[in-house]
N, C-alpha and C positions, 0 to 999 in steps of 0.2 A: 958266275952268272946264276941267278935265281931260277926256280922252276919254270918261270913263264918267260925267259930270255929266248930268243930266236937263233942264238949263236952266232950274230953277226958282229963284227969288230967295231962297227960304228953305232951299235944300239945303245940307246940312252935308257936307263932305269927310270921309270915314270916317277919314282919316288924322289930322285934327284930335283925334280922340277917344283917340289912344294917347299915354299920358304916361310919363315916366320915374319909376320908383319909386326914391326915393333909398336905401331900406333894402335892396333887392335888386339894384339896378343894372341892372333889366330894364325893358323897355317893357311897360305893361299897359293894357288897355282900360278907359276910363273909362264907368262905367255910369250915374253920377249927376252932377248939376250943381246948384250952390247957387243960381246965378243964376236968378230966376223968369222963366219963358217959358210961353207957352200950348202945352201938348202937342199940341193940335189943328193949330196952325199949323206945328209943327216935324215931324210924323210923316209918313214917307213910305210909300205902299202900292203895291202893284202888283196889277193885275187878274189873277185866277186862275179857273180853272174851278171846279166845284162841289166836286171831290174834292182840291182844293188843290193840283194839278199843272198845269204848262204844256207841253203837248205841242208837239213841233216835227216837222218832216219829217225822216226819216231821212238820213244823210249820203250814202248811196248805196245803191240796191237798194230792196226792198221791206219791209225790217224797220223796226218803229216805234222812233223815237228819243224817249225821255221825260226831261223835267227830273225830277231826283230830288225827291221830295215834301219839303217843308219846313213847320214849324209856322207859323201865322200870327204873324209877327214883323216888326219894322220892317226895311226893307231895308238901312237904313244903322244901325250900332250906335252906342249912345251919345249919341242925340239930345240936344240941348241944351234939354231940358224938364223940368218937374216930373214925377217918376214917378207913374203912376197908383196910386190907393189912399189918398192922403192928402187928405181933404177940406178940411182947414184951410189947404192950401198949404205946409205944412212939409215936410221932407225925410223920406222914408220910411227907417226903419232898414235897415241892410245885411242881406241875406238870411242866415238862419241857416245854419250849416255851411260857409260860404264859407271855403275856406282859402287862407292866404297862400301864393303861389307860391315854392317854394324857389329860390335862386339857382343858375343854371346856370353850368357852368365854360365859359370862353371857348374857342372852336375846336370845340364839339360841334354847332353848329347847321349840320348837314351836309346837309339836304334839299335835292336838286338840281333843276335844271329841265331837261327833256329835250325835244328837238326842238321849239324854238319856245316853250319854256316850260311843259311839261305839269305840272310838280310844284311851281310857285312857291307855290301856295297853301298847301303843307305847311309852309312856314316861318312864315306867319301863325299856324296853329293850335298851333304849339309855341312861339311867343313868350310867350304868357301871357294867360289870361282869355278873354273874348270868345264867350260861348256863343251870344248872339244873332247875332253876325257869323258863327259857325260854322254856324248853320242858314241863314242867309242865302246863305252860299256853297253849302250843300247844294242849295239851289234852283236854282242856276246850271248844274248837271252834267246833260249829255246821256248818256245810256247806250243802248246797243244789245246784244242777245243775243249771247253767243259761241258759240251753237248746238253747244255740246260740242266744239268745235274745239280747246281747250286743255287744260290739265292740270286746271283746276277751280279755280285760284287758287294764288298763290305760298305758299312755306313759309319759316319762318325757318331751317329745318334743312337746306336744300339750295340749290343755285345758283338764280338767278332769270333767266327769260328774257321780255322784253317786246318786243312788235312796235310800234314808232313809225311811224306812216304820216302822210304829208302829202299831202292830196288837192288836186287842182287844180280841184275844182268851184267855180264861181264863186258863193259864198255870202259873205254880209256886205256892209255898206254900202261902197262906193267900190271893189268889186271886178268891176265889171261888164266891164272892159277885159281881165282875166285869163283864162287857161284856155280851153278849148274851149267855144264858144257852144252852149247848150241840151244840154250833155252831163251825164250824171249823175256825171262825174268819173272819175279813175283813182287808181291807187296811184303817185303822181307821185314821191314821195321815201319810201323805206323803209329803216328801220334796225332791225336785230335787236340789242336791248341785251341783253348777258349780264353778270351780276353774279356773281362766284365765290361758291362756298358759304362760304368764310371771310371774305368781304366785303373782301378785300384788294385786288382789282383788278376791273376791268371791260373788256369789249371792245364796241365800237359798230360793228357789221358792215353796211355800206351794201350794198343789193341794186339793181344797175341796172334802171331801168324798161324798158329796150330788150332786157333777157335774154329769150331764146326758151327756153320751158319749157312743161311740161305742167300745165294747171289741172285738179285733181281735181273729181269730183262734189261739190257743196256743199249739204248740207242747210241751208235758210235759213228763219228765222222771219219769217212775213208779218205784215202789219198786223192782220188778224184773229185772230192767235195760232195759226195753222196752221203747218204745215211743209212747204216746197216744195223738192225737190231740184234746184238749177240744174245742169244737165248740164256735164261737164268739156269741156275743149277741149286737144287736142293741138297742139304746135308753135306757140305764140302768144305774144306779149309778156306779160312778167310784169305790167305795169301794168293790164291789163284784167282782173286778179283782184279788182278793186275797181269798183263802180259799174256796169260793163258787164252786160248780160243780169240785172240784178237782183241782182248780188253784193254782200255787205256785207263789213265787215272780217273777219268769221269764216272767209270764203273765202280771203282773203289770207293769214290765219294757217295754214289748211291747205296752202296752195300753198308757203309758205315752209318749213313741215315736210317736205313732200315734197322740196324742193329740198336742205334742209341735214341732215335727220334729226334735227332740234331741235324738241321740242314747246314751244309758247309758253305761258306762264302768263297772260298778260293782252295787251290791245292798247289803244293810245290813238292817236286820230285828230285831226289839227289842221288847219285851213284856212288861207287866207292872211291872215286877220286875227291869227292867232297870232303871226306875225312882226312885223307892224307894231305891235300893242298892247304886246307884251311887251318889245319894245326900247325903246319909248317910256317904259315903265313904269320902266326901270332908267336912263333918260337916255342911252340910245344905248350901242352896241358898238363897240369898236375893231376895225378891220380894216386890212390893209396890202395895197397894189397894187405889183407890181414894174414895171409899166408904165402907161401911160394906157389907160383903157378908155371905150369908147363903144359901146354895144349899143342899137341901134334897137329890137329886139324887147322888151328888159326895161326900156328907157328909163333905163339906168344910164350915167352921163357924169361920170367921176371922172378927175382926173390921177393919176400914180404917186404913192405915198407912203402915210402913215398917215391914216386918216380914222375918224370916229366917227358911225356911222350908226344911224337910227332911222325908224320909220313906213315910209313908201313907199319910201325909199331903201334901207332895210335889205331889203325885199321884192325890190326890184330887184336887189341884190346877189346874194341867193340864188338867184334865178331866171335869171341871166346864164349864158350858156355860149359864144355866138358870138364873144365879144370875148376869151375866155381860152382858152389851150392850143391844142388842135385843133378847139375849137369843137363838142365832142361832149358826151353826157350824162356820160362818166366824168370830164371836166374840171369839169362843174358839180358832180359829188359832191364833188371836191376843195374846190371854194369852200364848199359847204355844210358839210363838215367842219371847215374852219378857222373859218368863222363860229360854228358851235355850240361849238367849244372856246373861243372868245374869249367868247361869251356865258356859258358855265359858269364862266370865270374872273372874269368881272363879278359873277356872282351869288354867288360864293364870297367876293367881297372885303368888307371891314368896311363899306365905303361902302354896300353893299346891306342887309348883314345887321343894321347899326345904324339904319336908316332906316325908321320906322314908315310914312312916306308911300309909299315904294318898296314895302314889303312888302305894304301894302294894295293898292296898284295891281296888283301881281304877282298877289295872289290872286283879284282880280276878273277880270284878263284872263285867268289861267290857266284858272279854271273856266267862264268864258264860251266860250273858244276850244276847249275840249276835248270830245270824245266817246269815252267809255270803255267796256268791256265791262261787262255786268252783274253780274260778280263783285266789282267794285270801284265800286259805283254811289253811294257816300257818302264824305264827307270824312273820317270816321274810319278807314275801309279805306285810303282813299288816304294818309292820314297814315302809317298803320303801314307801308304799303309805301315811302313815301318815306323814313322813317327807316332801312329797310334798305338802300335805295339810296345814302343819303347817308354810309354807313360807310367807304368806301373813300377813299384819297387820290386827288386829282385827277391826280397825276403817274403813277399806274397806270391811268388810263384812255386806252385806244388807240382811234382809229378806224381802221377798216380797211374795204377794198372787196372784194366777192366777186371772186375771180380769174376773168377772162373773156377770151376771144379773139374776133375778128372772126368773124362766121358765115360758115363755109367755102361755104355754100350761096348765098351772094349775090355777084353781080358788083359791084353798087354797094353798098358796105357801109353798112348802116343799123341793123343789129342785132348783138348778140353772143350767145355761148355760153359755158357753163362752160369754164374751162381744165381739161382733165382731169389735167394733171401737178400743179396746185396747189390747186384748189378743194376736193377732198375732204380734203387734208392740212389746210387751214385749218379745215373744218367738224369734222374729228376733234378739232383742238386745243379748239375750243370746247365739243364734246360732252364732251371729257374734262376740262374745267375748267382748262385750261392758259392761263396768261396770256401776252399778247402782249408784255408789258413785263417788266423785270426787277423782281421783287417781293422783299423780304426776307422770307421765309416763316418763320414762328415754328416751323414744324416741320422746318426745313431739315435739321438733324442727323439726324432720323429718316429722311427721304427719302435723304439720302446714304447711310445704312446699308442702306437697302433697295435702292437702285441698285448698291450694292456686290455684291449677289447675282448680277448679271448679268456680273461680271468673273471671268475665270478659264478654265480649258481648256473646250473643247467635245467632246463624244463624236461618233461619227460617227453618221448618221442611222440606218444599219442597227443600231446598238447601242441605240438608244433603245427603251425599254419603257414602254408607256402604256396605261391603260384610259380610255376615252372616255365621259363621261356627259353628257346633256343636262339642264341644270339652270334652262333658262328662254330658251334659243336658239329659233329657228324650229323648226316640226315636221320631224323627219328630220335634224336638225343633226349628231347624233352619227355617223349612218351616212355622210353626205356628208363630214364631216371624216375619217373613217377611211378613205374611199376617195381622198380628196386626199393624206392622209399616206402612205398605201402606194403609191399609183400615180405621183403627181407628186413626192413628196419622199423615197420610199425608206425610210420608217419602217415597215418591214414587221411588227415586233413590236407592234403596236398592236391593241387589241380594243374593239368597240362594247359597251358595257355598258347601253345603253338609257337611260331616264330616271333622273336622280339621286334620291335619298331625299327631298331638299328643293330648291326653287328658290333660285338665288343671283341677286344683282343684277349682280355683276361675275364674268367668267370668272376661274377660279383653277386653279393647278397646285400640287399637294401632292406632296412628294417627300422622300426621306431623305437625310441628309448624304452617304452614299456614291453618290447619284444626282445630284449637283450639277451634274456635266458634262452629264448627259443633259437635265436641266432647262433649262440655258443653250441647248442645242441647240434644244429644242422651242420655247422662247421666241423664238429667232431665226427660226425657220421661221414661226411663227404670229403674229409681231408682238405678242407678250405684253409688257405693261409690267412694271417691276421689282415694282410693287405686287401683280401677280398671282401672284407666287412665294410659296408657303408652306412653308418648309423645316420638316423635323420635327427631332427630337433623337435618334432612334434609328436605326441603320442598318439598311437593307434586307437580307433574307436570300434567298439563292438567286436565283430568277428573278422576284422580287416586282416588280411594275410600279408607276410613279408613277400618279397619279390626276389627270386633265384634266376639270374641270366646267365645261361652256359655260353662260355666264350670259346676262342678258337683254341684255347689251352686245354679244354676238356677232352679228355681221352676215352671216357667210357662210365657208364653207371658203376659206382663202387671202386673206381680207380682214383686214389688221392692225387689232388691237383698240386699240392705243395710237396716240394722235397724235404728231407730231414734236415734238421738244424745243423747237424754235424756228420762228418764223415762216418759211414757204417763201419762197425767194428770188423777188422781183418782186411781192409782194403790197403794194398801195398802202396807207400807213400815215400817220396824223397823231396825234401824241402831244398830248393835251388841254392839258398845262401849258406848251406852247411856242407862241410866235406865230410864223407864217410868212407870207411875202408871196405873194399869188396872182400867178401868171405868165401 
């Protein structure tokens, strides 16, 4: 029996119920069997509370974590029994209105598994059929309120940002020897997953657990439904944003937004069991070691070379740090990024996508190992999200680590702080939806044309005439920008025009063709991207000024609006489509 069997002699493996339809070429769920069997002997049930839910403890803090409600249906789909409703013992006719599934084109099943397999279940729900199993999986999912810390949910017409959190709380069978004893857990592994608006690329940004930062005040839902504000803490480790002092994943979301300026759409939390069960579900994940590794703490003992790891060994690999690199958390992050890249490659392989056994095991493991925010609390919502996440090519997924330096306040180096020269540049790239990999953009020609607006002569700062409007920036932005332009940059022919007639999402500069040299100069001074330049068609007359409208993306006078065109030097990166050996 596999890891999910309940140990009963009459248990039916769910994977056995998926059969190949020769007409469509797809695997579909068998809901009927002609062989007579007693339905009473094959039905599997699970004890539930009166309202049909199974409540469990929250992953950390005071919020209540609940299993998503599911209708009373067999836990295992397609039981080998006679369907109810036929007293004569014959087969019940197929349900009316049941449609034959259209054949899908190969290469389109792209729903991915993130951080220990959080989205594997999505592949099952898109393979075909299986309403009963769909509801069964629904009952596996744990949810926690997001406490309005995010955007309210992802949208198909903008970039997606998801916070993936691995907790070291000692939950699950066989995990008694891991993590901190009697601890509510920490944000042990944290990844900000950014998927571009056009779905051509993605960035997975790892946040070191030992990063010194400020944790904001966190309104948090309690077990009785009330809200309690958990007081913030200054100059503390990032990992205490979860679990400690009653903090829930919503507090980690707020903390990441404070650090990066990026607001999350959703969060997903996985425990130790996620790595063990999901790697076993795909028959192991390939890793490579450049040297022998023996770590007494993680209990990893492997010679140099390639290995296929699953279960306890896989967990030991992602937890090891003392036997690789310099033995710190940053080296452990490299190990985890390499492991996740390999796991993604395995999930995208035909060996996984064409195996109903693996798909069912992944769906079971994924839903049982996950805690998600209340905005994606059922399989349907997770499926929609997974379909969006699955649109980009693996070669355009890049893992990176938030740039940090040793904490200068410490004599014995144990923590890190943001690298002032590179961190904000990287965050700006993500906020600006700029890929860390080379992507063949469909709109490359249009972008090149826009970029050409920045090429050419520049006027002197003293010759730049501009009217400044505030169309969505912080209060007082127009006046502060005016003062900065006149005093610091010598743009003396500038005027504060107050609030714009209408708010704009992005800062823009409107100018006439004969003001192009002034526009380029102002773009240089303010760090405006080419996309912010809006040239007109009619020349300006006399002393007519350009119009600068500060949008919601404006962060402050002198703060560049555009991100760098390429990844800053020194940023740690791992490309998901390439295998590398841990050193």
